C-alpha distance (Angstrom), angle and dihedral (degrees) to the residues before:
residue distance angle dihedral
M1 . . .
R2 3.79 . .
V3 3.82 119.8 .
R4 3.78 117.0 -171.0
P5 3.81 140.5 147.8
T6 3.78 118.9 -96.5
R7 3.79 121.2 -123.4
R8 3.77 88.5 -92.5
G9 3.79 90.5 50.7
A10 3.78 93.0 47.8
G11 3.81 89.8 50.4
L12 3.79 91.2 51.0
V13 3.80 91.5 50.0
V14 3.80 92.2 51.2
A15 3.79 92.3 45.9
G16 3.79 91.4 47.0
L17 3.79 93.3 50.1
V18 3.81 91.2 48.7
V19 3.81 91.8 50.5
S20 3.81 91.6 45.0
A21 3.79 91.0 50.6
A22 3.79 89.9 50.0
G23 3.78 90.7 48.9
T24 3.79 91.2 50.6
G25 3.78 92.2 48.2
L26 3.80 93.2 48.1
G27 3.76 94.0 39.8
S28 3.81 90.6 -121.7
T29 3.78 115.0 151.4
D30 3.79 91.8 -169.0
L31 3.80 92.7 56.3
L32 3.80 91.1 46.7
T33 3.80 90.4 51.5
L34 3.79 91.6 46.3
G35 3.79 91.3 51.2
T36 3.79 93.0 47.6
L37 3.82 95.9 54.5
P38 3.84 98.5 69.0
V39 3.81 90.9 45.6
L40 3.80 90.2 52.3
L41 3.81 90.1 47.2
V42 3.78 90.8 55.7
L43 3.82 92.3 46.2
L44 3.80 90.4 51.0
G45 3.82 89.8 48.9
L46 3.79 91.0 51.6
A47 3.78 91.1 49.7
A48 3.81 91.8 47.8
V49 3.78 96.8 51.7
G50 3.78 90.4 42.9
V51 3.80 91.2 56.4
V52 3.80 92.7 50.4
D53 3.81 95.4 42.3
P54 3.84 104.4 166.8
G55 3.78 91.7 -145.6
R56 3.78 94.9 55.9
G57 3.78 122.9 99.8
N58 3.78 126.0 -16.0
A59 3.79 99.8 -62.5
L60 3.80 93.2 112.9
R61 3.79 126.4 46.3
T62 3.78 127.7 -171.0
R63 3.77 133.2 -155.4
R64 3.79 125.3 -172.8
T65 3.80 126.9 -168.1
V66 3.80 127.2 -175.1
R67 3.80 122.0 -164.3
P68 2.91 121.1 -138.7
D69 3.78 101.9 20.4
P70 2.99 115.2 -163.7
V71 3.79 96.8 36.7
H72 3.80 129.1 -172.1
A73 3.79 119.5 -111.4
G74 3.78 110.9 -96.3
R75 3.78 93.4 29.4
T76 3.78 134.1 100.3
A77 3.78 128.9 -113.6
D78 3.80 125.8 -162.4
V79 3.82 116.6 -130.0
Q80 3.79 124.4 -162.5
V81 3.80 123.1 -172.7
E82 3.78 123.7 -172.3
V83 3.80 123.7 -164.6
A84 3.78 110.7 -170.2
L85 3.78 137.2 171.8
A86 3.75 115.1 -108.8
R87 3.78 116.5 -119.3
G88 3.79 110.4 -77.0
A89 3.83 95.1 16.2
A90 3.82 119.4 131.4
R91 3.78 113.6 -95.2
A92 3.79 91.2 -137.9
R93 3.79 91.0 73.2
L94 3.80 90.2 80.3
T95 3.80 93.0 54.3
D96 3.79 113.9 115.3
L97 3.78 94.7 -3.7
R98 3.78 114.4 157.5
L99 3.79 115.9 -160.7
R100 3.77 128.6 -157.4
E101 3.79 125.4 177.8
Q102 3.80 123.8 -146.0
A103 3.80 124.4 -145.1
A104 3.79 138.7 170.1
V105 3.79 116.7 -95.8
E106 3.83 88.3 -112.8
L107 3.82 87.4 65.2
S108 3.80 102.3 32.9
G109 3.79 100.1 36.5
G110 3.82 87.7 -130.3
R111 3.79 91.4 -69.2
P112 3.83 128.3 114.9
L113 3.78 112.2 -93.1
R114 3.78 112.6 -112.9
A115 3.77 111.9 -148.5
T116 3.78 135.7 -173.0
V117 3.81 107.5 -127.5
S118 3.79 126.0 -154.7
R119 3.79 121.3 -176.5
E120 3.77 130.3 -156.1
P121 3.80 129.9 176.8
R122 3.79 93.1 -92.5
A123 3.81 104.4 16.8
V124 3.78 143.6 46.7
R125 3.80 120.6 -156.2
L126 3.79 129.1 -162.6
R127 3.77 125.4 -166.0
Y128 3.79 124.8 -175.1
P129 3.83 140.6 149.1
V130 3.80 126.3 -116.7
Q131 3.79 124.4 -159.2
A132 3.81 113.4 -140.8
T133 3.79 104.7 -142.4
R134 3.81 102.1 170.6
R135 3.79 138.9 31.0
G136 3.79 114.1 -106.7
R137 3.79 142.8 69.2
W138 3.79 113.2 -59.4
A139 3.79 133.5 -172.9
L140 3.79 123.7 -112.1
G141 3.80 120.5 -174.5
P142 2.93 160.3 -40.4
L143 3.78 101.2 -165.8
V144 3.81 116.3 -118.8
V145 3.81 112.4 -141.3
T146 3.79 122.1 -167.0
R147 3.80 125.4 -170.1
T148 3.82 125.3 -172.5
D149 3.79 126.5 -160.6
P150 3.83 118.2 -113.0
F151 3.82 92.3 -98.6
G152 3.77 94.0 50.1
V153 3.81 94.7 -125.3
A154 3.83 100.8 112.9
Q155 3.76 137.1 31.5
V156 3.77 138.8 -173.5
R157 3.78 124.0 -149.0
A158 3.79 123.6 -161.9
T159 3.78 139.7 157.3
L160 3.77 125.4 -115.3
G161 3.76 129.4 -160.9
T162 3.77 126.6 1.2
R163 3.76 135.8 -68.5
E164 3.77 110.6 -95.3
T165 3.79 131.9 -164.4
V166 3.78 126.0 -124.6
T167 3.80 114.5 -157.5
V168 3.79 115.3 -140.7
W169 3.80 117.0 -161.1
P170 3.80 120.7 -155.1
A171 3.78 119.0 -88.4
V172 3.79 110.3 -93.6
V173 3.77 134.0 -170.4
E174 3.79 129.9 -154.0
L175 3.79 109.8 -104.6
P176 3.82 129.4 -167.0
V177 3.81 117.4 -118.4
P178 3.83 115.9 -149.7
R179 3.80 102.3 -138.8
E180 3.78 96.3 -160.9
L181 3.81 90.1 58.8
L182 3.78 95.6 48.1
V183 3.79 101.7 47.3
A184 3.80 110.2 98.9
E185 3.76 125.1 -134.1
P186 3.84 112.9 -110.4
E187 3.80 95.0 -106.7
R188 3.85 91.8 46.4
S189 3.81 95.0 48.3
V190 3.77 104.3 93.0
V191 3.78 106.1 130.0
G192 3.77 118.0 43.8
A193 3.80 97.9 13.7
R194 3.76 113.5 152.8
S195 3.77 127.5 -146.7
P196 3.78 102.0 -120.3
A197 3.74 123.9 -129.3
S198 3.78 131.7 178.6
D199 3.80 90.8 -87.3
D200 3.81 97.9 28.5
A201 3.80 106.3 61.0
A202 3.77 126.5 127.7
L203 3.79 107.2 -92.9
R204 3.79 132.0 -152.4
D205 3.79 136.0 176.2
Y206 3.79 116.9 -76.5
R207 3.81 114.8 -101.9
V208 3.80 127.4 -163.7
G209 3.78 108.4 -89.2
D210 3.81 96.9 30.3
D211 3.77 115.2 135.8
L212 3.79 107.7 -101.0
R213 3.79 88.5 -142.4
R214 3.81 87.5 70.6
V215 3.83 93.7 57.1
H216 3.80 110.5 119.0
W217 3.79 98.4 -140.2
P218 3.86 100.2 -171.8
S219 3.82 91.9 53.5
S220 3.81 91.2 42.1
A221 3.80 90.0 54.2
R222 3.81 92.1 49.5
R223 3.81 94.3 48.0
G224 3.77 98.7 38.5
E225 3.81 92.0 -128.0
L226 3.78 134.9 79.6
V227 3.79 117.0 -92.7
V228 3.79 126.5 177.6
R229 3.78 135.3 -158.1
S230 3.77 111.6 -98.2
D231 3.80 122.6 -148.2
E232 3.79 100.9 -42.6
R233 3.79 90.0 -143.6
A234 3.79 88.9 64.7
G235 3.78 120.6 95.4
M236 3.75 133.7 -156.6
R237 3.78 108.3 -84.9
P238 3.81 114.5 -126.6
V239 3.78 115.1 -121.4
T240 3.79 126.4 -148.2
V241 3.80 117.4 -162.1
L242 3.79 110.9 -154.6
L243 3.81 116.7 -159.9
D244 3.79 120.5 -163.8
Q245 3.80 104.7 -164.8
P246 3.79 120.1 -144.8
G247 3.78 122.2 -160.7
A248 3.78 120.4 -65.5
G249 3.79 114.3 -70.0
D250 3.77 142.1 70.3
A251 3.81 93.3 -40.1
L252 3.81 90.2 57.5
E253 3.80 93.4 49.4
W254 3.80 91.7 48.0
S255 3.81 92.0 48.7
I256 3.80 93.2 48.5
S257 3.80 91.2 47.4
L258 3.81 91.8 51.9
A259 3.82 94.3 45.3
A260 3.82 92.6 47.5
S261 3.81 91.9 47.0
V262 3.81 91.7 51.4
A263 3.80 93.2 46.4
L264 3.81 92.7 49.5
A265 3.80 92.4 46.6
V266 3.81 96.8 51.8
R267 3.78 91.8 41.4
A268 3.82 90.3 52.4
A269 3.81 88.2 51.5
G270 3.81 89.3 61.0
H271 3.79 102.8 -97.7
P272 3.80 124.3 135.5
T273 3.78 99.8 -110.8
H274 3.78 130.8 -157.2
L275 3.79 128.0 -173.1
L276 3.80 119.7 -157.8
T277 3.80 115.1 -170.9
G278 3.78 103.0 164.4
T279 3.81 94.0 -119.3
P280 3.81 133.4 87.6
A281 3.81 89.2 -122.3
G282 3.78 89.9 61.7
G283 3.75 93.2 50.1
R284 3.74 128.3 -140.4
R285 3.75 104.7 -104.5
L286 3.76 136.9 22.7
T287 3.77 116.7 176.1
D288 3.75 138.7 -167.4
A289 3.79 99.2 -84.8
G290 3.78 102.4 140.6
A291 3.79 128.3 -100.1
P292 3.82 96.7 -23.9
A293 3.82 89.3 59.0
A294 3.79 90.9 56.6
Q295 3.78 89.7 53.0
Q296 3.80 90.9 48.0
L297 3.78 89.6 51.2
L298 3.78 92.4 53.9
D299 3.80 92.3 42.3
A300 3.81 88.3 55.9
T301 3.81 90.4 62.5
V302 3.80 98.6 49.1
D303 3.81 98.2 84.4
L304 3.80 99.4 37.8
A305 3.80 107.8 129.2
G306 3.80 103.5 177.3
H307 3.78 127.9 -118.8
P308 3.80 123.3 -69.6
D309 3.81 96.5 -133.5
P310 3.83 141.5 3.3
A311 3.79 92.2 -98.7
A312 3.79 92.1 57.9
A313 3.79 90.6 46.1
E314 3.81 90.9 52.1
R315 3.81 92.6 49.9
A316 3.80 90.1 50.4
L317 3.81 92.1 48.9
L318 3.81 92.3 50.4
A319 3.81 88.9 50.8
E320 3.80 90.0 51.2
I321 3.80 91.5 51.1
G322 3.79 89.3 50.3
A323 3.82 89.7 54.0
M324 3.80 95.2 51.3
D325 3.81 96.5 89.4
E326 3.78 89.2 55.0
A327 3.81 90.3 49.3
D328 3.82 100.7 48.7
G329 3.79 105.9 11.5
G330 3.78 92.8 -112.8
S331 3.80 96.5 -60.3
G332 3.75 138.5 81.3
L333 3.76 138.1 64.1
V334 3.81 123.6 -50.7
V335 3.80 119.9 -150.7
A336 3.79 111.8 -173.8
V337 3.80 131.6 -170.5
L338 3.79 102.5 -157.6
G339 3.75 142.9 174.3
P340 3.81 124.7 -148.3
Q341 3.81 108.7 -55.6
G342 3.78 134.3 -146.4
A343 3.79 124.7 -134.9
A344 3.82 95.0 -81.5
G345 3.79 93.3 49.9
R346 3.80 93.8 47.3
A347 3.82 91.6 49.0
A348 3.80 92.9 50.4
L349 3.80 91.9 47.5
A350 3.81 90.6 49.5
E351 3.81 88.6 57.7
V352 3.80 90.2 52.7
S353 3.80 92.6 59.0
R354 3.81 91.5 53.6
T355 3.81 91.4 71.4
R356 3.81 104.3 22.8
P357 3.79 138.7 40.5
S358 3.80 102.3 -105.4
W359 3.79 132.6 -160.7
A360 3.79 127.6 -178.6
V361 3.78 141.6 -173.7
V362 3.80 107.7 -155.3
R363 3.79 116.8 -156.3
G364 3.79 112.8 -124.5
E365 3.78 144.7 69.3
D366 3.80 120.4 -88.2
S367 3.81 86.2 -106.2
D368 3.82 91.2 56.8
E369 3.81 101.4 100.9
P370 3.87 98.3 -161.4
A371 3.81 90.7 49.8
T372 3.81 92.1 45.2
A373 3.82 91.2 48.9
T374 3.81 90.3 51.3
A375 3.80 92.2 48.6
R376 3.79 91.0 48.5
A377 3.82 92.3 50.4
L378 3.79 92.3 49.0
R379 3.79 92.8 49.7
R380 3.79 89.6 52.6
A381 3.81 88.0 52.9
G382 3.81 91.5 53.9
W383 3.81 101.5 -95.5
R384 3.78 122.5 141.1
V385 3.82 102.1 -128.8
V386 3.78 140.6 -177.6
Q387 3.79 129.0 175.5
A388 3.77 122.3 -134.3
A389 3.78 131.6 176.1
P390 3.82 116.5 -123.8
G391 3.77 108.2 -98.5
S392 3.79 94.3 29.9
D393 3.80 122.9 123.1
T394 3.82 106.9 -67.6
A395 3.80 92.7 -159.4
A396 3.80 90.9 53.8
A397 3.81 90.8 51.7
W398 3.81 90.4 50.9
W399 3.81 92.4 47.7
R400 3.78 90.7 52.6
L401 3.80 91.4 47.8
T402 3.79 96.6 49.0
G403 3.80 97.5 34.9
A404 3.80 89.9 -121.2
T405 3.75 118.3 147.8
T406 3.75 132.8 -141.6
């Protein structure tokens, strides 16, 4: 709680002291009395607002809701705060209350939050938007409540409620998934194979010459385009997304956004999906388990902080590669988001492509020699590789990697 005079109150105190000093100097009792009155008024105001401190006791309760929570970076969430009188509390406690919400810069943009306020006899409600600018966990609240005495000479400021955390997922984009590239051959489909049924076969886009008897009409009607059953012995190839984290900064956010977008896209297409981030926060394995799995996947990226130096990043990448057999059983497609690699990293990645189809997006411009050398080494080892500068269009990088077109 903080009790203090307002500007008006401070002015009255100064004026009163000046008049009182003049009265004392001139020996005038009237001037001394006149100067004392405004000072007493301010003191009484301070005592009054202190007694009815809005943050004291349980007379006021607050409730805050954020929708959606979590929210993706770059998107807006709607916040509603309700301040209501507890049962049996005096209605006058809501008179002249001024409410101000606090939020982290990553939610407010460093600007005051502008809320729409609605008042009822026993409740005050605020509603305002926040713009999530960065991935992470950011503070929201507590609510700052200010009450001024009826004469406007004193005010008390207190906080209500608790500080809450808003989770911000990375920005993601919708990516196309080429079905014909992601369906495993029968002998390669070990993990994630599905037992086909009449309505549960692997589907692919219709191509000229396909037998019309193989068209899957219910799925075609839902998608608005013809799809046919592929070889019913084929299963859905598992996909492992490998994230090589750079240091904190824009390159890290871009890499996480691309890796999360790829993982969500292939998982939505029906593939068992695994995300390897090289840190305990990212987890080791995330599988195709419906909507909760997608949320777990995004949650795993929230606390990623990057690696402090290239040596640490290389150690983490080697650990990820060592965990791949556990993630996909030694089969499936690998999609990696990589930075320039040293000799040890390139050698380990070359081994990966000997047993799995492997794709990579390498961070760096074509003029970046370390990135170009890494891309060249991976191509020689059998990887499908494109280079993309951090901050460039993630969808465009994916289209170039998969051969998809806009």
